[in-house]
C-alpha positions as CSV (number, residue, x, y, z in Angstrom):
1,M,0.3,0.1,0.1
2,E,2.8,2.2,1.2
3,T,4.9,1.7,-2.4
4,D,1.3,2.6,-4.2
5,R,1.2,6.1,-2.4
6,L,4.6,6.9,-3.2
7,R,4.3,6.0,-6.9
8,H,1.4,8.1,-7.6
9,P,2.8,11.5,-6.7
10,S,5.4,10.9,-9.2
11,K,3.2,10.1,-11.8
12,W,1.0,13.2,-11.2
13,K,4.2,15.2,-11.4
14,F,5.4,13.4,-14.6
15,A,2.1,14.1,-16.3
16,I,1.9,17.9,-15.4
17,I,5.4,18.1,-16.6
18,L,4.6,16.3,-19.9
19,S,1.1,18.8,-20.0
20,S,3.3,21.6,-19.7
21,F,6.0,20.7,-22.1
22,N,3.5,19.9,-24.7
23,N,1.7,23.4,-24.1
24,F,5.5,25.3,-24.5
25,I,6.1,23.0,-27.9
26,N,2.3,24.1,-29.4
27,Q,3.4,27.7,-28.6
28,L,6.7,27.7,-30.6
29,M,5.0,26.0,-33.5
30,R,2.6,28.6,-33.5
31,Q,5.2,31.3,-33.3
32,A,7.6,29.6,-36.0
33,A,4.2,29.4,-38.2
């Protein structure tokens, strides 16, 4: 149970970083185009 609790926060952080990274790339693509 404890290991699962530790895994979830890292997954959340990874998902948030991925989404923010995708938004950043989308903005760069718009500026380039």
